[in-house]
C-alpha positions, 0 to 999 in steps of 0.5 A: 855856180853857172856851168857847174854840175852836181852828180849825186850817186846812189850812196849820196842820195841815200845819205841825204835822205837819211839826214832829211829823215833825221831832221823831221820834227827838229826845231830850228830858229833862224834869227834873221834881219828884216824880210823887207830887205830883198837880200835877206828875203832871198836868203830866208827863202833859200833856207825855208824852202828846202827845210819844208821838203826835209821836214825841218821846222824853221821859226824865222825871227826878224830884227830891224838890224838891231844887235840888242834885239837880236841878242834877246831873240837868241836868248829866247831861242836858247830858253826854248831849247831849240835843236839848232840856231841859224843866225845872220849877225847884226854885229860881230861883237854884240852877238858874242855873249849870246853865242857863248850862251848857246854853246854852253847850252850845247845848241849848235849854231850855223852863222850866215853872211857875217862871220864871227871871229871866234870859230868856237862859237859856231858849228858852221859858217856859210857865206862870203869872203868879204875881202875877196868880194871887195878885191873883185870889185877893185879889179873891176874898177881898175880894169874899167878905168884902164879900158877907158884910158885913165891910168891916173884916176881918183875913186871913192868908196860908198860903204855900208857900216864901217864900225865892224863886219863886212864893210871894212873888209870889203873896203880893204879888199877893194883897195887890194884889188886896185893895187894892180893899178898904181895910178888909181887912188882911193880918195874918200870913203863915205859910210851910209849904213847900207841905206840907198838914200844915204848913198845918193846923198853921199854921191852928190856930196862927193862929186861936189867936194872933188869938182874943184880937183878935177872930179872923181873918175869912179865910185864903188858902191858896196852893193848894188842898192848902194850903187843905184843910190850913187847913180841917182846922186850922180845923175842928180848932179848932172854927171854922165855915167859910163867910160867916155871922157868925163863920165863917172864909172860905177861898180857895185856888188852882190849882183842884185836886180838894180845892178842887172838893170843898170849894167843893161843900161850902161850906167854901171860897169860891173857888179860882183856875184853873191847869191843869198839863196845859195847861202841859205840853201847851204845853211839849211843843208849844214843844219840837216847834216848837223842834226843828223850827227854828220860832220860838216865843213866849218867854213863854207865860202861862196866864190865871188866872180866879176859880172859885167855886160859881157857875162850878164846873161849867165848871171841874170836869173840868179842875180835878179831878186 
């Protein structure tokens, strides 16, 4: 994280080198999402770049957010008797049988981004606490509304996929963050399956639906791609973005390039830090340690911070992907 320093002692360096040497020639399969998604592309690079230096062979297998295909890909990796699997689950529920087969085959698994419920199905998890991420977003929205003098306000959530996984947890966290602002009410949650065009349509529909009730004061887009869709939908509906009277306040998440740009232009009030390259690097380091027979922390969570115009400079580089 910005402002933090890592100091490697001679002993630590020798330990890391020993682990890297042990990893050489080992075969790892990363069961991934589509690399056309910028978050996933950055996550993947965070794994594959250090893997090259460690002599780790990583086969990246993509899935277009298809849980059934991902389960088949996991089974293929198990059949190939790879040394370790890294996986970003497309579905917390659908992946369980394949993870069970990997466990029974004694293949260690590192889960990234989306945690599965049964800790016995993976060796390590590297990712976010989605409730905390949503909570930071909720506080950011509440603080922006309070600063604008809106102690009574209506806000909506433009969510990812609400069946399972990250989106329901982020929504719960967002509401938890807003609890400190009792006059602010979440009046609607719209599912968009993480698709920005759906977020744009949802924003337009929400603004039209609540126009007769005094309008909405704010919309939370669960990541900055969705928040950008919200901004486009709001502008298409003739809404002004900002904190002045009658303006729509937008808060995003994951601190992506569109969020950085929209905060710069005053169209988005805040985002929340989530650095996919750092998650990837953590997963690769966990893989190297596991292959070297070293103990690893079971659950490795990335801390989430609020990102606004006031502190954007320190986040700009790592958030622009």
